[in-house]
C-alpha atoms as one frame of an Amber mdcrd trajectory, in Angstrom:
protein
 -19.678  13.935 -75.918 -17.880  10.817 -77.162 -21.194   9.238 -78.249 -22.258
  12.381 -80.120 -18.849  12.623 -81.809 -19.062   8.952 -82.848 -22.546   9.519
 -84.256 -21.394  12.553 -86.254 -18.433  10.535 -87.608 -20.803   7.731 -88.764
 -23.071  10.263 -90.439 -20.172  11.866 -92.319 -18.979   8.474 -93.605 -22.412
   7.241 -94.727 -23.797  10.544 -95.941 -26.996   9.743 -93.981 -28.039  10.677
 -90.421 -27.834   7.807 -87.929 -31.407   8.025 -86.704 -31.253   5.280 -84.072
 -27.687   5.524 -82.777 -28.745   7.029 -79.446 -31.474   4.393 -78.984 -29.230
   1.327 -78.995 -30.538   0.215 -75.601 -34.195   1.035 -76.200 -36.628  -1.877
 -76.001 -38.923  -2.803 -78.901 -41.848  -0.707 -77.606 -39.633   2.376 -77.298
 -38.241   1.712 -80.762 -41.776   1.686 -82.198 -42.463   5.081 -80.584 -39.196
   6.531 -81.923 -39.980   5.361 -85.471 -43.478   6.833 -85.146 -42.092  10.196
 -84.005 -39.557  10.307 -86.852 -42.161   9.399 -89.501 -45.022  11.281 -87.802
 -47.227   8.286 -88.548 -48.516   5.255 -86.591 -46.178   2.229 -86.461 -46.715
  -1.471 -85.807 -44.001  -4.116 -85.498 -44.862  -7.787 -86.080 -42.947 -11.047
 -85.929 -42.594 -13.404 -88.914 -45.949 -15.035 -88.066 -47.678 -11.626 -88.149
 -48.207 -11.546 -84.395 -48.087  -8.041 -82.939 -44.907  -7.247 -80.978 -45.137
  -3.474 -80.473 -46.972  -0.403 -81.693 -46.635   3.351 -81.382 -49.266   5.753
 -80.135 -51.718   6.685 -82.865 -54.185   9.289 -81.687 -57.324   9.317 -83.799
 -55.665   8.217 -87.036 -55.841   4.408 -86.840 -57.639   2.524 -89.609 -59.681
  -0.647 -89.133 -56.857  -3.051 -90.061 -54.466  -1.542 -87.519 -57.110  -1.388
 -84.813 -58.014  -5.068 -85.385 -54.314  -6.013 -85.278 -53.853  -4.277 -81.920
 -57.029  -5.718 -80.426 -56.414  -9.273 -81.720 -52.597  -9.144 -81.281 -52.282
 -10.441 -84.841 -52.909  -9.174 -88.375 -56.473 -10.126 -89.447 -56.634 -13.110
 -91.781 -58.536 -11.235 -94.508 -55.800  -8.587 -94.596 -53.026 -11.208 -94.851
 -54.870 -13.033 -97.639 -55.333  -9.852 -99.649 -51.679  -8.834 -99.245 -50.530
 -12.283-100.398 -52.856 -12.168-103.406 -51.554  -8.729-104.365 -47.919  -9.871
-104.128 -47.046  -7.575-101.205 -45.514 -10.266 -99.023 -43.658 -11.715-101.996
 -41.960  -8.308-102.344 -41.273  -7.997 -98.630 -39.686 -11.447 -98.530 -37.374
 -10.739-101.462 -36.679  -6.961-101.277 -34.417  -5.182 -98.795 -36.101  -1.839
 -99.427 -39.431  -0.572 -98.069 -42.535  -1.502-100.047 -45.161   1.189-100.638
 -48.661  -0.284-100.474 -51.776   1.476-101.787 -54.958   1.514 -99.714 -57.133
  -1.588 -99.797 -60.387  -0.202 -98.468 -62.345  -3.449 -98.834 -60.255  -5.010
 -96.009 -59.981  -1.803 -93.969 -56.322  -1.186 -94.850 -55.166   2.383 -95.497
 -51.955   3.360 -97.287 -48.888   1.687 -95.820 -45.128   1.502 -96.168 -43.593
  -1.732 -94.884 -40.155  -3.289 -94.594 -38.940  -6.751 -93.559 -36.635  -7.109
 -90.561 -33.844  -9.453 -91.668 -30.921 -11.313 -90.237 -29.093 -12.771 -93.189
 -31.598 -14.754 -95.254 -34.062 -15.067 -92.355 -37.035 -12.727 -92.030 -37.573
 -12.007 -88.334 -40.567  -9.710 -88.702 -41.976  -6.549 -90.280 -42.313  -2.837
 -89.584 -45.480  -1.180 -90.876 -45.952   2.586 -91.154 -49.508   3.785 -91.696
 -49.307   6.698 -94.136 -52.036   8.893 -92.686 -50.666  12.084 -91.089 -48.303
  12.939 -93.935 -46.924  11.274 -97.093 -43.762   9.181 -96.635 -40.724  10.226
 -98.700 -37.460   8.659 -99.860 -35.810  10.072 -96.746 -38.451   8.244 -94.738
 -37.531   5.042 -96.603 -34.010   5.447 -95.194 -35.465   5.830 -91.704 -37.319
   2.535 -92.193 -34.185   0.796 -93.489 -32.262   1.894 -90.397 -35.210   1.006
 -88.167 -35.242  -2.543 -89.602 -31.534  -2.893 -88.811 -32.057  -1.511 -85.303
 -34.898  -3.974 -84.661 -32.828  -7.077 -85.469 -31.199  -7.457 -82.055 -34.594
  -7.060 -80.375 -36.113  -9.884 -82.429 -33.206 -12.356 -82.431 -34.123 -13.874
 -79.076 -37.731 -14.218 -80.166 -36.547 -15.802 -83.446 -34.425 -18.330 -81.550
 -37.493 -19.489 -79.634 -39.485 -19.631 -82.876 -36.782 -21.709 -84.587 -36.775
 -24.183 -81.713 -40.559 -24.525 -81.947 -40.328 -25.029 -85.726 -37.726 -27.758
 -85.250 -39.983 -29.613 -82.797 -42.860 -29.409 -85.294 -40.655 -30.749 -88.086
 -39.522 -33.659 -85.908 -43.149 -34.463 -85.148 -44.046 -34.325 -88.852 -41.231
 -36.787 -89.615 -42.582 -39.083 -86.896 -45.982 -39.011 -88.616 -44.530 -39.565
 -92.094 -42.571 -42.585 -90.920 -45.579 -44.117 -89.155 -44.236 -43.778 -85.606
 -47.664 -42.757 -84.250 -50.788 -44.916 -84.586 -53.091 -43.424 -81.944 -55.267
 -40.576 -83.252 -55.787 -39.276 -79.711 -52.032 -39.180 -79.043 -51.378 -37.472
 -82.393 -53.944 -34.757 -81.702 -52.655 -34.249 -78.178 -49.054 -33.787 -79.346
 -50.135 -31.469 -82.188 -51.957 -29.290 -79.659 -48.907 -29.181 -77.393 -46.850
 -27.964 -80.376 -49.566 -25.441 -81.351 -50.008 -27.188 -84.701 -53.471 -26.809
 -86.145 -53.763 -29.978 -88.211 -56.207 -29.766 -91.146 -59.398 -31.852 -91.038
 -58.516 -33.604 -94.304 -55.011 -33.699 -95.706 -52.553 -35.223 -98.129 -48.800
 -35.294 -98.635 -47.168 -33.570-101.594 -43.526 -34.047-102.597 -41.524 -31.707
-104.848 -38.101 -32.822-106.049 -35.429 -30.706-107.715 -31.793 -31.857-107.412
 -29.411 -29.038-106.609 -32.155 -26.480-105.950 -32.778 -24.597-102.704 -36.438
 -25.553-102.614 -37.165 -24.164 -99.158 -35.737 -20.782-100.108 -37.424 -20.500
-103.505 -40.827 -21.665-102.254 -40.771 -19.784 -98.947 -43.305 -17.091 -99.949
 -45.801 -19.763-101.062 -45.174 -21.889 -97.975 -45.860 -18.894 -95.757 -48.862
 -17.808 -97.816 -50.574 -21.176 -97.402 -49.313 -21.719 -93.806 -47.942 -25.147
 -94.644 -46.004 -27.589 -92.486 -43.020 -29.013 -94.326 -39.727 -30.878 -94.000
 -36.767 -31.101 -96.364 -35.214 -34.434 -97.324 -32.204 -33.953 -99.584 -33.486
 -32.826-102.991 -37.124 -33.150-101.867 -39.450 -30.936 -99.893 -42.344 -32.813
 -98.249 -45.507 -30.798 -97.657 -48.530 -31.457 -95.452 -51.453 -29.855 -97.269
 -55.058 -29.778 -96.157 -58.418 -28.117 -95.798 -59.785 -26.544 -92.616 -62.412
 -28.250 -90.484 -64.984 -25.741 -91.704 -64.722 -25.397 -95.519 -64.704 -21.915
 -96.979 -67.601 -20.637 -99.008 -65.771 -21.324-102.235 -65.997 -25.044-101.522
 -62.528 -25.618-102.981 -61.553 -29.292-103.059 -58.239 -30.381-101.605 -57.019
 -31.768-104.926 -57.832 -28.466-106.648 -55.973 -26.562-103.928 -52.889 -28.760
-104.352 -52.963 -28.498-108.156 -53.125 -24.695-107.848 -50.226 -24.694-105.389
 -48.155 -26.845-107.756 -48.995 -24.565-110.664 -47.720 -21.577-108.662 -44.694
 -23.480-107.335 -43.491 -25.084-110.561 -43.791 -21.844-112.535 -41.665 -20.186
-109.833 -39.075 -22.981-109.795 -38.597 -22.988-113.575 -36.804 -19.646-113.141
 -34.214 -21.254-110.853 -34.070 -24.874-112.053 -33.578 -26.369-115.498 -36.943
 -27.373-116.931 -37.435 -31.118-116.647 -35.455 -31.382-113.413 -38.443 -30.524
-111.233 -40.784 -33.400-110.340 -43.853 -33.205-108.124 -46.476 -35.646-106.947
 -49.042 -36.057-104.209 -50.874 -38.895-102.494 -54.553 -39.441-101.801 -56.396
 -37.424 -99.147 -57.107 -38.877 -95.708 -58.725 -37.755 -92.455 -57.050 -40.060
 -89.919 -53.452 -38.974 -89.228 -52.407 -42.566 -88.612 -52.786 -42.889 -92.427
 -50.333 -40.091 -93.220 -47.616 -42.649 -93.999 -49.836 -44.001 -96.814 -50.239
 -40.593 -98.448 -46.485 -40.035 -98.156 -45.672 -43.371 -99.825 -48.183 -42.610
-102.582 -46.572 -39.220-103.221 -43.131 -40.838-103.418 -44.576 -43.425-105.831
 -45.846 -40.660-108.129 -42.448 -38.939-108.081 -40.689 -42.211-108.924 -43.057
 -43.002-111.795 -42.739 -39.454-113.185 -38.972 -39.747-113.012 -39.134 -42.930
-115.124 -41.931 -41.860-117.502 -41.483 -38.104-117.733 -43.212 -37.612-121.088
 -46.182 -39.909-120.503 -46.932 -38.468-117.038 -46.021 -34.843-117.698 -49.496
 -33.603-116.753 -50.107 -36.057-113.916 -49.363 -35.145-110.283 -51.919 -37.039
-108.198 -51.657 -40.711-107.231 -55.346 -41.106-108.082 -54.613 -39.959-111.676
 -51.748 -42.379-112.398 -53.945 -44.934-114.159 -51.920 -47.928-115.342 -48.690
 -46.242-114.199 -49.775 -46.975-110.636 -49.305 -50.715-111.320 -46.168 -50.759
-113.477 -43.578 -51.058-110.724 -45.448 -53.977-109.157 -45.993 -55.614-112.559
 -42.282 -55.216-113.227 -41.465 -57.116-110.035 -43.869 -59.911-110.970 -42.473
 -60.098-114.500 -38.891 -60.273-113.223 -39.796 -63.089-110.820 -41.301 -65.077
-113.699 -38.563 -64.157-116.178 -41.313 -63.047-118.583 -40.651 -61.303-121.894
 -43.328 -60.542-124.477 -42.376 -62.590-127.578 -44.311 -60.308-129.954 -42.364
 -57.225-128.853 -39.084 -59.154-129.091 -39.997 -60.127-132.653 -40.854 -56.515
-133.593 -37.582 -55.242-132.110 -35.643 -57.794-134.152 -37.497 -56.736-137.323
 -36.640 -53.069-136.659 -32.962 -53.901-136.185 -32.744 -56.028-139.328 -34.697
 -53.663-141.582 -33.731 -50.298-140.065 -37.370 -49.441-139.368 -39.036 -47.955
-136.297 -42.292 -49.896-136.077 -42.001 -50.316-132.298 -42.195 -46.534-131.843
 -45.156 -46.419-134.236 -46.947 -49.061-132.187 -46.290 -47.293-128.872 -47.444
 -43.923-130.215 -50.604 -45.510-131.651 -51.402 -47.096-128.277 -50.501 -43.871
-126.390 -53.158 -42.021-128.390 -55.781 -44.718-127.719 -55.770 -45.708-131.401
 -56.551 -42.214-132.774 -55.128 -42.381-136.288 -54.944 -38.669-137.083 -53.313
 -37.827-133.744 -50.833 -40.690-134.112 -49.855 -39.546-137.618 -49.477 -35.983
-136.351 -47.170 -37.014-133.525 -45.080 -39.191-135.840 -45.043 -36.483-138.547
 -46.236 -38.916-141.208 -49.201 -39.120-143.583 -52.283 -41.009-142.358 -51.895
 -43.491-145.257 -48.307 -44.172-144.189 -49.564 -44.870-140.681 -52.165 -47.315
-142.026 -49.463 -49.195-143.958 -47.219 -49.409-140.863 -50.010 -50.706-138.652
 -50.873 -53.435-141.159 -47.199 -54.464-141.307 -47.079 -54.629-137.478 -50.148
 -56.896-137.445 -48.583 -59.154-140.084 -45.147 -59.361-138.456 -46.205 -60.162
-134.899 -49.564 -61.779-135.697 -51.678 -59.446-133.595 -55.116 -57.871-134.051
 -54.884 -54.214-133.009 -58.702 -54.001-132.870 -58.717 -56.568-130.047 -58.801
 -54.578-126.730 -57.217 -57.462-124.794 -54.236 -57.703-127.143 -53.894 -53.893
-127.268 -53.893 -53.596-123.467 -51.366 -56.401-123.096 -49.047 -54.854-125.703
 -49.390 -51.420-124.117 -48.451 -52.650-120.644 -45.536 -54.707-121.920 -44.259
 -51.757-123.970 -44.186 -49.601-120.845 -42.551 -52.341-118.789 -39.928 -52.766
-121.495 -39.349 -49.012-121.479 -39.031 -49.177-117.706 -36.191 -51.672-118.133
 -34.432 -49.372-120.605 -34.830 -46.197-118.520 -33.620 -47.896-115.383
């Protein structure tokens, strides 16, 4: 009597029936059956990795996707991929309310309503209702909301185990990044013990955004691509790779990473001031003893992009850095020798004394590989004005801008000088 009175009191206060009050001690399998009875539709409950935890009875009304999930104890990969592509999981990861999903016959998925099971900001799993026996209404949405709350306590213990496993994987990834493992056999053995399926070829990608919650903002993309990652202050470090057996699309690893960065950076712009997000990635390798090299290369790209943001705005890969790959080392050599380009010093002095900006004209001309029209366009001057300025530069510093050796030397020294200023 006391329990029934308490339930009625809760219902009066909330204005909604308390559907699961009397099932507080039911296990997860019983909970799935109760939800199925209330909704009169088949139910599956999965963890955050889309492994099957429980399911209700279903009679003859199960579609291919649900049947495959039950038989394989996990949602089929083709179904997950389609739901990610259609933005379903992005909604589930960000919305507290149920998401109504139309049928996707090409992957054997009938109409569904799904909701994420949350504890705070963490997603513990999902409840899926197959909409087959009758349509699901707004009242049914409330049943699913309450069901998700009721399922939390059942999944917390499972989540604790999952968190511990994740932490061990992250510690192992840090060991690899810092070069603590040199034996390929030992690396593979430890990865297997941690149930980490390392890609056949891989690289390291680093995204940096001071003050941003990168892990939170990128979580849907990280889950979509099943990435391993660690967070280091303002940076998130990603292990990205291709499977041992390439897919039929034949997508290259660099193309995959560029697409991921395109998706990630467009998402981050919403949360972070444009210009504060920097990303870079190293070269691809197959031996995991070389992972430290890819990591250092990615950090090098990020550092160069931080110093030369405009010049490297469209560059993310270490292999695309060009001369910027050498500038930091050249700077060290120049500092050791105490070298300073006398021609650039002379041009700077001329600019100061005559209130001109010929140094900027020279740098822009060299940035455009000597394309006159493009240089004039960037400087917002007439092409004849540009010609006059270039002749004056040649006269002042006694240089031949048609000489590739002199042009290359000036270009490198201009960038090194800029490096001094920006530091």
